[in-house]
C-alpha positions in Angstrom: 109.5 121.5 131.0 106.9 122.7 133.5 107.3 124.3 137.0 110.9 124.5 138.2 111.1 125.0 142.0 115.0 124.9 142.0 115.0 128.5 141.0 114.0 129.5 144.5 111.1 131.8 145.6 111.8 134.6 143.1 110.4 134.2 139.6 112.9 134.5 136.8 112.8 137.5 134.5 114.3 135.5 131.6 113.3 131.9 130.7 116.1 129.6 131.7 115.3 127.3 128.8 115.1 129.6 125.8 116.1 133.1 126.9 112.7 134.8 126.2 111.0 137.0 128.6 108.7 135.7 131.4 105.2 136.9 131.8 103.0 136.9 134.9 99.7 135.1 134.8 97.4 136.2 137.7 95.2 133.7 139.5 91.9 133.1 137.8 89.3 130.7 136.6 89.9 128.4 133.6 87.6 129.2 130.7 87.6 125.5 129.7 87.1 123.7 133.0 85.6 126.5 135.2 88.1 125.6 137.9 90.3 128.2 139.7 94.0 128.2 139.1 96.8 129.9 141.1 99.1 132.6 139.9 102.1 131.6 137.9 104.8 132.9 135.5 105.3 131.5 132.0 107.7 131.9 129.1 106.4 134.4 126.6 107.2 131.8 123.9 104.2 129.4 123.8 106.2 126.5 122.3 108.7 126.7 125.2 106.1 125.5 127.9 108.3 126.7 130.8 106.3 127.8 133.9 107.2 128.8 137.4 104.9 128.7 140.4 105.6 130.0 143.9 105.8 127.5 146.7 102.6 128.9 148.2 100.6 130.0 145.2 97.7 132.4 145.6 94.3 131.6 144.3 92.4 134.9 144.3 88.9 134.8 145.5 88.4 138.1 143.9 89.0 136.6 140.5 86.7 133.7 141.3 84.0 136.0 142.5 84.5 138.3 139.5 84.1 135.3 137.1 81.1 134.0 139.0 79.5 137.5 138.8 80.1 137.7 135.0 78.5 134.3 134.6 75.5 135.4 136.6 75.2 138.6 134.5 75.4 136.6 131.3 72.7 134.2 132.4 70.4 137.0 133.4 70.9 138.6 130.0 70.1 135.3 128.3 66.9 134.9 130.4 65.8 138.4 129.3 66.5 137.6 125.7 64.6 134.4 125.9 61.6 136.2 127.5 61.7 138.7 124.6 61.8 135.9 122.1 58.9 134.2 123.8 56.8 137.4 123.9 57.4 138.0 120.2 56.5 134.4 119.3 53.3 134.7 121.3 52.4 137.8 119.4 53.1 136.0 116.1 51.0 133.1 117.1 48.1 135.4 117.9 48.1 136.7 114.3 
């Protein structure tokens, strides 16, 4: 079962399907697709698959901006590493 809007606007504290606790998942950016997703609540038991989303979910620009900034930082680090490798290879070729 996925999202269940019949529970109203308040997220459940206990999963209505299996009785386990519910955990909050903040809005963010998918590591796989790179696309933003809204906040939601999910059963703590992975096999259960129960999720609950508010009627007007929030997609946080802060999370998107943070992820974008981390990506930029990683790319800058990679460029610097490649420059260092290139410089070392040039020195090796001179020998």
